[in-house]
C-alpha positions, 0 to 999 in steps of 0.5 A: 499499499502507498502511504501517500495514496488518496485512492479509494476509501482506505489509505494510511499515511505514516512517518518512521515511527507512526502509521495512521490508517484511515477510511471513510465509511459514510458519504453524507460530508466530504471528508479530505482523509489524507489531511485529517491522517496527516494531522493525526500522525503528527500527533501521534508522533508527538503524543506517542513518543514518551511512551514508544520504545526504541525502535517501536512502531505505533499504529491507530486507525481513523474512521469516518461514519455515519451517524447510525454507525457511531450511535450504535457504537456509542451504545454498545461500548457507552450505553449511551444513546444518540450518535456522538462526534467521536469515539477512541477505543485504546488497544495496547496499554504497554509499549511493546519491545524494540521494533514490535508495532504497538497498536494504539487504538482506534477513533471513530468520527461522525463528520456529520455531527462534527459538521452540526455542532461546529458552530456551538463548539470550535466554531467552523466545521474545519477547526471542530474536525481538527479538534476531534482527531487531536482529542481523539488521539489524546483519549487513547493515550488516556488523557480524560476530562472527567473532572475539571483538572483533567479537563483543563489539562487535557484542553491545554493540551489540545490547544497546544497540539493544534497550534503546532499541526493544525493552525502552525501558529496561535489559536485563533480569536473564536476558537472554543473548546466547550460547547456554547448556547446559540 
C-alpha cells in the first residue's frame, strides 16, 4: 500500500515511528481523509513518543462513519443513546519491545455530528474536525475530561497540539473547546 495514496476509501499515512490507517465509510459529508490522517500522524508521533520503545512503531485507525454507525457504537460501548462526535478505543496499554508494532487504538469520527455542532463548539467545521482528531488521539493515551483538573489539562494539550499541527500558529480568536448555547 502506498502510504501517500488517497485513492479508494482506505489509505495510510506514516512517519518512521507511526502509521495511521484511514477509512471514510460515510457519504453524507465530504472528508479530506489525507489531511486528517496527516494531523493524526503528527499528533500520534508527538504524544506517543514518551512511551514508545526504541525502534517501536505506533499504529492507529481513523474511521469516518455516519450517524447510525456512531450511535450504535455509542450505545454498545458507552450505554449512551444517540450519535456523538468522536469515540476512541484504546488497544495496547504497554509499549512492546524494540522494533515491534504497538496498536494504539481506533478513533471513530462522525463528520455529520462534527459539522452540526461546529457553530456551538469550535466555531467552524474545519477547526471542529481538527479538534476531534486531536481529542481522539489524546483519549487513546489516557487523557480524560472526567473532572475540572483533567478537563483543563486536556484542553491545554489540545490547544497546544492544534497550534503546532493544525494552525501552525496561535489559537485563532473565536476558537472554543466548550459548547455554547446558540
